[in-house]
C-alpha positions as CSV (number, residue, x, y, z in Angstrom):
1,M,159.5,67.7,133.3
2,G,156.8,66.6,130.4
3,R,157.5,62.8,131.2
4,S,157.1,63.3,135.1
5,S,153.9,65.4,134.6
6,N,152.3,62.8,132.4
7,F,153.1,60.0,135.0
8,A,151.6,62.1,137.7
9,S,148.5,62.6,135.8
10,R,148.1,59.0,135.2
11,V,148.6,58.1,138.7
12,F,146.5,61.0,140.4
13,Q,143.9,61.9,137.8
14,T,141.2,60.8,140.4
15,S,140.5,60.6,144.1
16,S,139.3,57.1,143.6
17,P,141.2,54.1,145.4
18,T,143.1,53.4,142.1
19,P,146.0,55.6,142.8
20,F,146.4,54.0,146.3
21,R,146.5,50.4,144.9
22,F,148.9,51.9,142.1
23,I,151.3,53.2,144.7
24,H,151.3,50.4,147.1
25,N,152.3,48.0,144.4
26,L,155.2,50.4,142.8
27,S,158.0,48.4,141.3
28,T,161.6,49.1,141.9
29,S,161.9,50.8,138.3
30,R,159.2,53.2,139.4
31,H,160.7,54.1,142.8
32,A,163.3,56.8,141.5
33,A,160.4,58.6,139.6
34,Y,158.2,58.5,142.7
35,T,160.9,60.0,144.7
36,L,161.3,62.8,142.1
37,L,157.6,63.6,142.3
38,T,157.2,63.5,145.9
39,P,158.0,67.2,146.5
40,R,155.6,68.4,143.7
41,L,152.6,66.0,144.5
42,P,151.0,67.9,147.1
43,A,150.5,71.0,144.9
44,L,149.4,68.6,142.1
45,I,146.8,66.4,143.8
46,G,146.0,68.0,147.2
47,R,147.3,67.3,150.6
48,S,144.8,64.8,151.8
49,N,145.3,62.6,148.9
50,F,149.0,63.0,149.1
51,L,149.1,61.9,152.7
52,A,146.9,58.9,152.2
53,A,148.7,57.7,149.1
54,S,152.2,58.3,150.6
55,S,151.0,56.4,153.5
56,L,150.3,53.2,151.7
57,A,153.4,53.6,149.5
58,S,155.9,54.0,152.3
59,G,154.2,51.2,154.1
60,A,155.4,49.0,151.6
61,R,159.0,50.2,151.9
62,G,159.1,50.3,155.6
63,Q,159.3,54.2,156.0
64,L,157.4,56.3,158.5
65,V,155.1,59.1,157.1
66,A,152.3,61.0,158.1
67,S,149.2,58.8,159.0
68,P,145.9,59.0,156.7
69,P,142.6,60.2,158.5
70,R,141.3,57.6,160.9
71,R,138.9,54.9,159.3
72,R,137.4,51.7,160.3
73,A,140.3,49.5,161.2
74,Y,139.5,46.4,159.4
75,T,142.3,44.2,158.9
76,A,143.4,42.7,155.5
77,A,142.1,39.3,156.2
78,A,138.8,40.5,157.4
79,A,138.2,42.8,154.6
80,A,138.9,39.6,152.2
81,A,135.8,38.1,153.4
82,P,133.2,40.7,153.5
83,G,129.5,40.3,154.8
84,K,130.0,38.2,157.8
85,R,130.5,39.7,161.2
86,T,133.4,38.2,163.2
87,A,132.6,40.3,166.3
88,D,129.9,40.2,168.7
89,A,127.9,43.5,169.2
90,P,129.5,45.7,171.9
91,I,126.5,45.8,174.3
92,V,127.0,42.0,174.6
93,G,130.3,42.4,176.0
94,Y,129.3,45.1,178.4
95,W,126.4,42.7,179.5
96,S,128.9,40.0,180.1
97,L,130.9,42.1,182.4
98,F,127.9,43.2,184.3
99,C,127.1,39.4,184.7
100,A,130.7,39.1,185.8
101,S,130.4,41.6,188.5
102,M,127.2,39.8,189.8
103,V,129.1,36.6,190.0
104,F,131.6,38.5,192.2
105,G,128.9,39.7,194.5
106,I,127.5,36.2,194.8
107,I,131.0,34.9,195.6
108,V,131.5,37.5,198.5
109,W,128.0,37.0,199.8
110,G,128.3,33.2,199.7
111,G,131.5,33.6,201.7
112,L,129.7,35.6,204.3
113,T,126.9,33.0,204.4
114,R,129.5,30.4,205.3
115,L,131.3,32.6,207.7
116,T,128.2,33.3,209.7
117,E,127.2,29.6,209.6
118,S,123.9,30.4,207.9
119,G,124.1,27.9,204.8
120,L,122.2,25.3,206.4
121,S,119.4,27.2,207.7
122,I,117.1,26.5,204.6
123,V,116.7,22.7,204.6
124,E,114.6,22.2,201.4
125,W,115.5,22.6,197.7
126,A,112.6,24.6,196.0
127,P,113.9,26.7,193.1
128,I,110.6,28.2,192.4
129,T,108.6,28.4,195.6
130,G,111.6,29.1,197.7
131,A,112.2,32.6,196.2
132,R,109.5,33.8,198.6
133,L,110.5,34.8,202.2
134,P,108.3,33.9,205.0
135,T,106.2,36.8,206.2
136,S,103.8,35.6,208.9
137,D,104.7,34.2,212.3
138,A,103.2,30.9,211.5
139,E,105.4,30.5,208.4
140,W,108.6,31.5,210.4
141,E,107.6,28.8,213.0
142,A,107.1,26.3,210.4
143,E,110.5,27.0,208.8
144,F,112.1,27.1,212.4
145,A,110.5,23.6,213.2
146,K,111.9,22.0,209.9
147,Y,115.5,23.5,210.9
148,K,115.3,21.9,214.5
149,Q,115.1,18.6,213.0
150,F,118.7,18.6,211.7
151,P,122.1,18.3,213.1
152,E,123.2,21.7,212.9
153,Y,120.6,23.0,215.4
154,K,121.5,20.1,217.7
155,K,125.1,20.6,217.9
156,V,126.1,24.2,216.4
157,H,123.1,26.5,217.1
158,I,121.9,24.9,220.2
159,G,118.8,26.8,221.7
160,I,118.9,29.8,219.4
161,T,115.9,31.9,219.2
162,L,113.5,32.6,216.4
163,D,115.0,36.0,215.8
164,D,118.5,34.6,215.7
165,F,117.0,32.1,213.2
166,K,115.5,34.7,210.9
167,R,119.0,36.3,210.8
168,I,120.9,33.4,209.5
169,Y,117.8,32.4,207.4
170,F,117.8,35.8,205.6
171,M,121.7,35.2,204.7
172,E,121.0,32.0,202.8
173,W,117.8,33.1,201.3
174,F,119.3,36.3,200.0
175,H,122.2,34.2,198.7
176,R,120.0,31.8,196.7
177,N,117.6,34.6,195.5
178,V,120.7,36.5,193.9
179,G,121.7,33.5,192.3
180,R,118.1,33.1,190.8
181,L,118.3,36.7,189.7
182,F,121.5,36.0,188.1
183,G,120.0,33.3,186.1
184,V,117.3,35.5,184.7
185,V,119.8,38.3,183.9
186,Y,122.0,35.9,182.1
187,L,119.7,33.5,180.3
188,L,117.1,36.0,179.0
189,P,119.5,38.5,177.4
190,M,121.5,35.6,176.0
191,A,118.4,34.4,174.2
192,Y,117.7,38.0,173.0
193,F,121.1,38.7,171.5
194,M,121.2,35.4,169.7
195,S,117.7,35.7,168.3
196,K,118.7,39.2,166.9
197,G,121.9,38.2,165.3
198,M,124.2,40.1,167.6
199,V,126.4,37.1,168.4
200,T,128.8,35.3,166.2
201,R,128.7,31.4,166.1
202,A,131.8,31.2,168.1
203,G,130.1,33.6,170.6
204,K,127.0,31.5,170.7
205,A,129.2,28.5,171.6
206,K,130.8,30.4,174.4
207,L,127.5,31.8,175.9
208,L,125.8,28.4,175.9
209,G,128.9,26.9,177.5
210,L,128.7,29.5,180.3
211,G,124.9,29.2,180.5
212,F,125.4,25.1,181.2
213,L,128.0,26.1,183.8
214,L,125.5,28.5,185.4
215,L,123.0,25.6,185.7
216,G,125.6,23.4,186.9
217,Q,126.6,25.8,189.7
218,G,123.1,25.9,191.0
219,A,122.8,22.1,191.1
220,M,126.1,22.0,192.9
221,G,125.0,24.5,195.3
222,W,122.2,22.2,196.5
223,Y,124.3,19.2,196.4
224,M,126.7,21.0,198.7
225,V,124.0,22.1,201.1
226,S,122.6,18.6,201.3
227,S,126.0,17.2,202.5
228,G,125.5,19.1,205.8
229,L,122.1,17.9,206.3
230,E,122.8,14.3,206.5
231,K,121.3,12.7,209.8
232,E,124.6,10.7,210.3
233,L,126.3,14.2,211.3
234,G,124.0,14.2,214.4
235,E,124.5,10.5,215.2
236,R,128.2,10.4,215.3
237,P,129.7,12.2,218.4
238,D,132.9,13.1,216.5
239,A,131.2,14.5,213.4
240,V,130.7,18.4,212.9
241,P,127.7,19.5,211.0
242,R,128.9,21.3,208.1
243,V,129.2,21.0,204.3
244,S,131.6,18.6,202.6
245,Q,134.9,20.5,201.9
246,Y,134.9,18.6,198.6
247,R,131.6,20.0,197.5
248,L,132.3,23.5,198.8
249,T,135.5,23.6,196.8
250,S,133.6,22.4,193.7
251,H,130.9,24.9,194.1
252,L,133.5,27.6,194.4
253,S,135.5,26.3,191.6
254,L,132.4,26.6,189.3
255,A,131.9,30.2,190.5
256,Y,135.4,31.1,189.7
257,L,135.3,29.5,186.3
258,L,132.0,31.3,185.6
259,Y,133.6,34.7,186.6
260,A,136.8,34.2,184.5
261,G,134.8,33.0,181.4
262,L,132.3,36.0,181.5
263,S,135.4,38.5,182.2
264,L,137.3,37.2,179.3
265,Y,134.5,37.1,176.9
266,G,133.4,40.6,177.8
267,W,136.9,42.1,177.6
268,S,137.4,40.3,174.2
269,V,134.2,41.6,172.8
270,I,134.8,45.3,173.7
271,R,138.4,45.0,172.5
272,A,137.3,43.7,169.0
273,N,134.7,46.5,168.6
274,R,137.2,49.2,169.5
275,L,139.6,47.6,167.1
276,A,137.1,47.5,164.5
277,R,136.1,51.1,164.9
278,G,139.5,52.3,164.8
279,K,139.5,53.3,168.5
280,I,142.9,51.4,169.2
281,A,145.9,53.6,168.4
282,N,148.6,52.1,166.0
283,P,147.0,48.7,165.9
284,E,149.5,47.4,163.6
285,A,152.3,48.4,165.7
286,L,150.6,46.9,168.8
287,R,150.0,43.5,166.9
288,A,153.6,43.2,166.0
289,L,154.4,44.2,169.6
290,L,152.2,41.3,171.0
291,L,153.8,38.9,168.6
292,N,157.3,39.7,169.8
293,P,159.0,36.4,171.2
294,A,159.6,38.1,174.6
295,I,155.9,39.3,175.0
296,V,154.7,35.9,173.9
297,S,157.1,34.2,176.5
298,F,155.7,36.8,179.2
299,R,152.2,36.0,178.3
300,R,152.7,32.2,178.8
301,K,154.1,32.7,182.2
302,T,151.3,35.2,183.0
303,A,148.9,32.3,182.0
304,A,150.8,29.8,184.5
305,A,150.6,32.5,187.3
306,T,147.0,33.0,186.7
307,L,146.5,29.2,187.0
308,L,148.6,29.3,190.4
309,V,146.2,32.2,191.6
310,G,143.2,30.0,191.1
311,T,144.7,26.9,192.6
312,T,145.6,28.9,195.5
313,C,141.9,30.2,195.9
314,L,140.6,26.8,195.7
315,S,143.0,25.5,198.4
316,G,141.6,28.4,200.4
317,A,138.1,26.8,200.0
318,M,139.5,23.5,201.6
319,V,140.7,25.6,204.6
320,A,137.3,27.1,205.1
321,G,135.5,23.8,204.6
322,L,137.4,22.2,207.4
323,D,137.6,25.3,209.5
324,A,141.3,24.9,209.4
325,G,141.9,28.4,209.9
326,L,141.1,28.0,213.5
327,I,144.3,26.3,214.2
328,Y,147.9,27.6,214.3
329,N,147.1,31.0,214.5
330,E,150.5,32.4,214.1
331,F,152.7,33.2,211.2
332,P,155.2,32.2,210.0
333,T,155.5,29.4,212.5
334,M,153.0,26.7,213.0
335,G,153.4,25.6,216.7
336,L,157.1,25.2,217.6
337,G,158.3,25.2,213.8
338,I,157.8,26.3,210.5
339,T,155.6,23.2,210.1
340,P,153.8,20.8,212.5
341,P,155.4,17.4,213.2
342,L,155.2,14.9,210.5
343,S,153.1,12.6,212.6
344,E,150.5,15.1,212.7
345,L,150.5,16.0,209.0
346,W,150.4,12.3,208.1
347,D,148.1,10.9,210.7
348,A,146.8,7.4,210.2
349,F,143.5,8.6,211.8
350,Y,142.5,10.0,208.4
351,A,143.2,6.7,206.6
352,R,140.2,5.3,208.4
353,G,141.9,2.0,208.9
354,N,143.3,1.8,205.4
355,P,146.8,2.3,204.9
356,S,146.5,2.9,201.5
357,A,144.2,5.9,202.1
358,M,146.8,7.9,203.8
359,W,146.4,10.5,201.1
360,R,143.2,11.7,202.9
361,N,145.6,13.8,205.0
362,L,146.1,15.9,202.1
363,T,142.3,16.8,201.9
364,E,140.8,16.1,205.3
365,N,143.6,16.9,207.9
366,P,143.3,20.5,209.0
367,S,147.0,20.8,209.8
368,T,148.0,19.5,206.5
369,V,145.3,21.5,204.6
370,Q,146.5,24.8,206.3
371,L,150.1,24.0,205.6
372,E,149.3,23.4,201.8
373,H,147.5,26.8,201.7
374,R,150.3,28.5,203.2
375,A,152.7,26.9,200.6
376,F,150.4,27.8,197.6
377,A,150.0,31.3,198.9
378,M,153.8,32.1,199.3
379,T,154.6,30.2,196.1
380,T,151.9,32.3,194.3
381,F,153.2,35.5,195.9
382,F,156.7,34.8,194.8
383,A,155.7,34.0,191.4
384,L,153.8,37.2,191.0
385,S,156.7,39.1,192.4
386,A,159.1,37.5,189.7
387,L,156.5,38.1,187.0
388,W,156.2,41.8,188.0
389,W,160.1,42.1,188.1
390,Q,160.5,40.8,184.7
391,G,157.5,42.9,183.3
392,R,159.2,46.0,184.4
393,G,161.9,45.5,181.9
394,L,159.6,44.6,178.8
395,P,158.0,47.1,176.3
396,L,154.6,46.3,177.6
397,P,151.5,48.1,176.3
398,R,150.3,50.7,178.6
399,A,147.3,48.7,179.6
400,A,149.3,45.6,180.2
401,R,151.8,47.7,182.3
402,A,149.1,49.3,184.4
403,T,147.2,46.0,185.0
404,M,150.5,44.4,186.0
405,H,151.1,46.9,188.7
406,L,147.6,46.5,190.1
407,M,148.0,42.7,190.1
408,Y,151.2,43.0,192.1
409,S,149.7,45.5,194.6
410,L,146.7,43.2,195.0
411,A,149.1,40.3,195.6
412,W,150.6,42.2,198.8
413,L,147.1,43.0,200.1
414,Q,146.1,39.4,199.7
415,V,149.2,38.3,201.8
416,A,148.5,41.0,204.4
417,L,144.8,39.9,204.6
418,G,145.6,36.3,204.9
419,I,148.1,36.9,207.7
420,T,145.7,39.1,209.7
421,T,142.8,36.7,209.3
422,L,144.9,34.0,210.4
423,V,146.5,35.4,213.6
424,D,143.2,37.2,214.7
425,F,141.3,33.9,214.8
426,V,139.1,34.6,211.4
427,P,137.2,37.6,212.1
428,I,134.3,37.8,209.7
429,A,135.4,41.2,208.3
430,N,139.0,40.1,207.6
431,A,138.0,36.7,206.2
432,S,135.4,38.3,203.9
433,A,137.9,40.9,202.6
434,H,140.4,38.0,202.0
435,Q,138.0,36.2,199.8
436,A,136.8,39.3,197.9
437,N,140.5,40.2,197.3
438,S,141.3,36.9,196.1
439,V,138.6,37.3,193.3
440,L,140.2,40.8,192.4
441,L,143.7,39.1,192.3
442,L,142.4,36.6,189.9
443,A,140.7,39.2,188.0
444,S,143.7,41.3,187.7
445,A,145.8,38.3,186.6
446,L,143.1,37.5,183.9
447,G,143.1,41.0,182.9
448,L,146.9,41.1,182.4
449,F,146.6,38.0,180.3
450,H,143.9,39.4,178.0
451,T,145.8,42.6,177.4
452,L,148.9,40.5,176.1
453,R,146.7,38.3,173.7
454,P,147.3,38.9,170.0
455,L,144.9,41.3,168.1
456,R,142.5,39.3,165.8
457,C,140.9,40.1,162.5
458,V,137.5,41.6,163.1
459,R,134.5,42.8,161.1
460,L,131.1,44.2,162.5
């Protein structure tokens, strides 16, 4: 007993970190002595020191013991490089998610602006002075007179009254002004966070990239509107005054990219802070689970499914740009069969006299574009169904499992909204809900992907 007591006194003579390091590096020769001492140690050194020390020692041997009191969960790699923060401040993450919610609202309102044929009511690009809504009768008459000079008034809104014009004008004005407000809400706090050192170098690069995307989105918005104001649309008898479906899809693509970037960035910042503050239970077990080959494979499939969801959303923008939802208002058939005749899908009319330009049917023929959207939609639904079925049998983290079920529920809802929108000849309420749910579906797919990403080393 004398030898054992001397050994215990050398190891546990203080509450400093020394005994923890000593036990963590126990050699095989000392393992027997440690085993003999274990029953007597709580009385010798106190229960709290015993639990902390035995946790580290058994961790080296792969045994399960009582956990030490929770502390800041820095990883070994992060602790090895002290001083420099590797995670952005938590408020930056919450601000990013707030910005993402604003983008969601802008997308939904933009869809309503399109559905109510209001997007061409403001015929000038005035980023600063255009923020003011006309107030006097003279100002409204002046705006109405400008609108009357363009093709949409002459072919679509023929003979509308000033009150009708005010309604569509407000839709577009509000859409633009919320975009202006979003620019302020994003750019000013971003500059503040950077100036206060609340953002890492990697975070700065991401925020600046999203900022340039925001500016590009505003420019693309006007570029899109200008395509519907071209005088040629009023001169050609077969032309319909509306924005280019290519520019509309580009405009929506940037909005979806901005939403996805803000969401992923915000979630990552919040997760890193929770990890660093010890608010994630059993982080090492979670880290090991997320590196499991089956989970890694599932994450890659989730990424592919997310890209498929985004592609389907953009094919829907092509349908909206061509008003292709106003034909073949039945499902699952299109006319007399599952698809229209090949001669209709591959029509020489859209090649404009150039045999090598028959590919234009894929993006300009309303029948073909609607069929493409149907094919993308059903492919996406079955892919998400397969992903959900596989995920049910995997040991997914709780957050990932809940997000996966949410994603699959939204997929069913999206199919139902799409079919009802089509067969009811595109009512505004159904069509708007269909677009809003597409953003939610994309968000849930992104969320599932995020919950499956490996934990990284962080320091605040």
